[in-house]
C-alpha positions as CSV (number, residue, x, y, z in Angstrom):
1,M,131.4,-145.9,-59.9
2,R,128.0,-144.4,-59.0
3,T,125.7,-144.0,-62.0
4,I,122.9,-141.5,-61.3
5,V,119.9,-140.9,-63.5
6,V,118.6,-137.3,-63.2
7,L,115.0,-137.6,-64.1
8,N,111.5,-136.1,-64.0
9,Q,109.1,-136.6,-66.8
10,K,107.9,-133.0,-66.2
11,G,109.8,-130.3,-68.0
12,G,111.2,-127.1,-66.5
13,V,112.1,-128.6,-63.1
14,G,115.9,-128.1,-63.3
15,K,117.1,-131.5,-64.5
16,T,119.9,-130.1,-66.8
17,S,120.9,-127.4,-64.3
18,T,121.1,-130.1,-61.6
19,T,123.2,-132.4,-63.7
20,V,125.6,-129.8,-64.8
21,N,126.1,-128.0,-61.5
22,L,126.0,-131.1,-59.3
23,G,128.7,-132.6,-61.6
24,A,130.8,-129.5,-61.2
25,A,130.3,-129.5,-57.5
26,L,131.4,-133.1,-57.3
27,A,134.4,-132.4,-59.4
28,R,135.4,-129.7,-56.9
29,Q,135.3,-132.4,-54.2
30,K,138.0,-134.3,-56.2
31,Q,135.5,-136.7,-57.8
32,R,136.0,-137.7,-61.4
33,V,132.7,-137.0,-63.2
34,L,131.3,-138.1,-66.6
35,L,128.1,-136.3,-67.8
36,L,125.8,-138.0,-70.4
37,D,123.4,-135.8,-72.4
38,L,120.4,-137.9,-73.4
39,D,118.1,-135.1,-74.4
40,P,117.7,-134.2,-78.1
41,Q,117.5,-130.5,-77.0
42,A,121.1,-130.8,-76.0
43,H,120.8,-128.2,-73.3
44,L,123.4,-129.8,-71.2
45,T,125.8,-129.9,-74.1
46,Y,125.3,-126.2,-74.9
47,S,125.3,-125.2,-71.3
48,L,128.9,-126.2,-71.1
49,G,129.9,-124.4,-74.2
50,I,130.1,-127.4,-76.5
51,M,128.7,-126.7,-79.9
52,A,126.8,-129.9,-80.6
53,H,125.9,-129.0,-84.2
54,Q,129.6,-128.9,-85.1
55,L,130.4,-132.4,-83.8
56,P,130.7,-135.3,-86.2
57,R,129.3,-137.8,-83.7
58,T,127.4,-137.5,-80.4
59,M,125.3,-139.7,-78.1
60,G,123.1,-141.0,-81.0
61,A,126.1,-142.6,-82.6
62,V,126.9,-144.4,-79.4
63,L,123.4,-145.7,-78.9
64,M,123.3,-147.0,-82.5
65,G,126.5,-148.8,-82.0
66,E,128.4,-146.7,-84.6
67,C,131.2,-145.9,-82.1
68,G,132.2,-146.4,-78.5
69,L,131.2,-144.0,-75.7
70,M,134.7,-142.8,-75.1
71,D,135.1,-141.9,-78.8
72,V,132.7,-139.0,-78.4
73,V,133.7,-137.7,-74.9
74,R,134.6,-134.0,-74.8
75,E,136.6,-132.6,-71.9
76,T,135.9,-129.4,-70.2
77,A,138.0,-127.9,-67.4
78,D,136.7,-130.3,-64.7
79,L,134.2,-132.6,-66.4
80,S,134.0,-135.2,-69.1
81,V,130.9,-134.9,-71.3
82,V,129.2,-137.2,-73.8
83,P,127.3,-134.5,-75.8
84,A,123.9,-134.8,-77.6
85,S,122.5,-133.1,-80.6
86,V,119.1,-132.7,-82.2
87,A,119.8,-135.8,-84.2
88,L,119.1,-137.8,-81.0
89,A,115.4,-137.3,-81.7
90,G,115.8,-139.4,-84.9
91,T,117.9,-141.9,-82.9
92,E,115.0,-142.6,-80.6
93,V,112.8,-143.5,-83.6
94,D,115.6,-145.7,-85.0
95,L,116.0,-147.5,-81.7
96,A,112.5,-148.7,-81.8
97,G,113.3,-151.1,-84.6
98,V,116.6,-152.6,-83.3
99,E,117.4,-155.5,-80.9
100,R,118.2,-154.8,-77.3
101,R,117.0,-151.3,-77.7
102,E,116.5,-150.7,-74.0
103,T,120.0,-151.9,-73.1
104,R,122.1,-149.9,-75.6
105,L,123.4,-147.4,-73.0
106,K,124.1,-150.1,-70.4
107,E,126.2,-151.9,-73.0
108,A,128.0,-148.7,-73.9
109,L,128.9,-148.1,-70.3
110,A,130.1,-151.6,-69.7
111,G,133.9,-151.5,-69.1
112,I,134.0,-147.8,-68.7
113,D,136.5,-147.0,-65.9
114,G,138.2,-144.0,-64.4
115,Y,135.2,-142.2,-63.1
116,D,133.6,-141.9,-59.6
117,F,130.3,-140.6,-60.9
118,V,128.3,-140.9,-64.1
119,L,125.4,-138.4,-64.2
120,M,122.7,-138.8,-66.9
121,D,120.5,-135.9,-68.0
122,C,117.2,-137.2,-69.4
123,P,114.5,-135.7,-71.6
124,P,111.2,-134.7,-70.0
125,N,109.4,-137.9,-71.0
126,L,109.5,-141.6,-70.4
127,G,110.5,-142.7,-73.9
128,L,113.3,-145.0,-75.1
129,L,116.1,-142.6,-74.2
130,T,114.9,-142.3,-70.7
131,L,114.4,-146.1,-70.5
132,N,118.0,-146.6,-71.6
133,A,119.1,-144.4,-68.7
134,M,117.0,-146.2,-66.2
135,V,118.2,-149.6,-67.3
136,A,121.9,-148.4,-67.2
137,G,121.8,-146.5,-64.0
138,T,121.8,-147.7,-60.4
139,E,120.6,-144.5,-58.7
140,L,117.8,-142.1,-59.4
141,L,117.9,-138.4,-58.5
142,V,114.6,-136.5,-59.0
143,P,114.5,-132.7,-59.2
144,V,111.1,-131.3,-58.3
145,Q,109.7,-127.8,-58.2
146,P,107.7,-127.2,-55.0
147,E,104.3,-126.7,-56.7
148,F,100.8,-128.0,-56.5
149,L,101.1,-131.0,-58.8
150,A,104.5,-132.2,-57.6
151,L,103.2,-135.1,-55.6
152,Q,101.1,-136.4,-58.4
153,S,104.1,-136.2,-60.8
154,L,106.3,-138.0,-58.3
155,G,103.7,-140.7,-57.8
156,K,103.5,-141.5,-61.5
157,L,107.3,-141.5,-61.7
158,M,107.6,-144.0,-58.8
159,E,105.1,-146.3,-60.6
160,T,107.4,-146.2,-63.6
161,V,110.5,-146.9,-61.5
162,G,108.7,-150.0,-60.0
163,A,108.0,-151.3,-63.5
164,I,111.7,-150.8,-64.5
165,R,112.8,-152.6,-61.4
166,A,110.5,-155.5,-62.1
167,G,111.3,-155.8,-65.8
168,W,114.9,-154.6,-66.5
169,N,116.9,-153.2,-63.6
170,P,116.2,-154.5,-60.1
171,D,119.3,-152.5,-58.9
172,L,117.7,-149.1,-59.7
173,A,117.2,-147.3,-56.3
174,L,116.0,-143.9,-55.3
175,T,118.9,-141.7,-54.1
176,G,116.8,-138.7,-53.4
177,I,114.3,-136.0,-54.3
178,V,115.7,-132.5,-54.5
179,L,113.5,-129.4,-54.5
180,T,114.6,-126.8,-57.0
181,R,113.6,-123.1,-57.4
182,Y,112.7,-123.1,-53.8
183,Q,111.5,-119.9,-52.1
184,R,111.2,-120.3,-48.4
185,H,109.0,-117.2,-48.0
186,K,106.3,-118.8,-50.1
187,K,103.7,-120.7,-48.2
188,L,103.1,-123.1,-51.1
189,N,106.8,-124.0,-51.3
190,R,106.9,-124.8,-47.6
191,E,103.7,-126.8,-47.7
192,T,104.8,-128.8,-50.7
193,R,108.1,-129.6,-49.0
194,R,106.2,-130.8,-45.9
195,N,103.8,-132.9,-48.0
196,I,106.7,-134.6,-49.9
197,R,108.5,-135.2,-46.6
198,D,105.3,-136.8,-45.2
199,Y,104.9,-139.1,-48.2
200,F,108.4,-139.9,-49.2
201,G,110.2,-139.5,-45.8
202,D,114.0,-139.6,-46.0
203,A,113.9,-139.7,-49.8
204,L,113.5,-135.9,-49.7
205,L,117.0,-134.5,-49.5
206,E,117.8,-131.8,-46.8
207,T,119.4,-129.6,-49.4
208,T,117.1,-127.3,-51.4
209,I,118.2,-125.4,-54.5
210,R,117.0,-121.9,-54.0
211,D,115.5,-119.8,-56.8
212,N,118.6,-118.0,-58.1
213,I,119.0,-115.9,-61.3
214,S,122.6,-116.8,-61.6
215,L,121.6,-120.4,-62.3
216,A,119.6,-119.3,-65.3
217,E,122.3,-117.0,-66.6
218,A,125.3,-119.4,-66.4
219,P,124.3,-121.6,-69.4
220,S,124.3,-118.5,-71.8
221,F,128.0,-118.2,-71.0
222,G,128.7,-121.9,-71.4
223,Q,129.7,-122.2,-67.8
224,D,128.7,-124.0,-64.7
225,I,127.6,-122.0,-61.7
226,F,131.0,-122.3,-59.9
227,T,132.8,-120.8,-62.9
228,Y,130.1,-118.1,-63.5
229,K,129.2,-117.0,-60.0
230,P,131.1,-119.0,-57.3
231,R,129.7,-116.9,-54.5
232,S,126.1,-117.1,-55.5
233,N,123.3,-119.0,-53.6
234,G,123.2,-121.4,-56.5
235,A,126.8,-122.4,-56.1
236,A,126.4,-122.8,-52.3
237,D,123.3,-125.0,-52.8
238,Y,124.8,-127.3,-55.3
239,R,127.9,-127.6,-53.2
240,N,125.7,-128.7,-50.3
241,L,123.9,-131.1,-52.6
242,A,127.1,-132.7,-53.7
243,L,128.3,-133.1,-50.0
244,E,124.9,-134.6,-49.1
245,L,125.1,-137.2,-51.9
246,L,128.7,-138.1,-50.9
247,R,127.5,-138.7,-47.4
248,R,124.6,-141.0,-48.4
249,G,124.0,-143.7,-50.9
250,A,120.8,-144.9,-52.5
251,L,117.8,-145.7,-50.2
């Protein structure tokens, strides 16, 4: 089972879109996929049409040891989902005062079977929820927008990854960096891609996720891109990303 943390401490780079649509693409390649929503905004949960505010228990209950992870799983057409809710913000505060606060998710995932991939959608920060994901996961996928500050953001993130490896999880490895909202005709996008390639080498994935309005529209219908617009550029790009990840493991 491959456990992939989808992470960037910068907001608005496409973490949730990547988690949802990569998961859906992998499911269409006959992979069994479990998605974990670790963001109190619950965007992944709502993006798949799951009404988090109507659920009695979500990810927060799992992390606080009130129930098992499989007790809160919700099934969609192709994906299994552990939903989040706004209550997760309070959970992060509560975790600060409990033992083994950084290993709660790892313990919850122990013994989970029946999946080929677990994809974790993280909040846009490096708090306790993100720490739990990085301790529990074995691979890191970093969505990045091709903009001026991308390299600086990546550099800081890699410093954090180094600290996680040294302190909690030596098995955490970088699977890849994926450029999102990419527009080939823009000089800045091309230059940023070149700079990331020069600095990170093969860690930059060949697949880019092109800027595509359908990717922004799909969540409002509670659908992944393959259900909403299967012939769109967004669907083609996430299909290619899934195939690339299936071909390669962590670096």
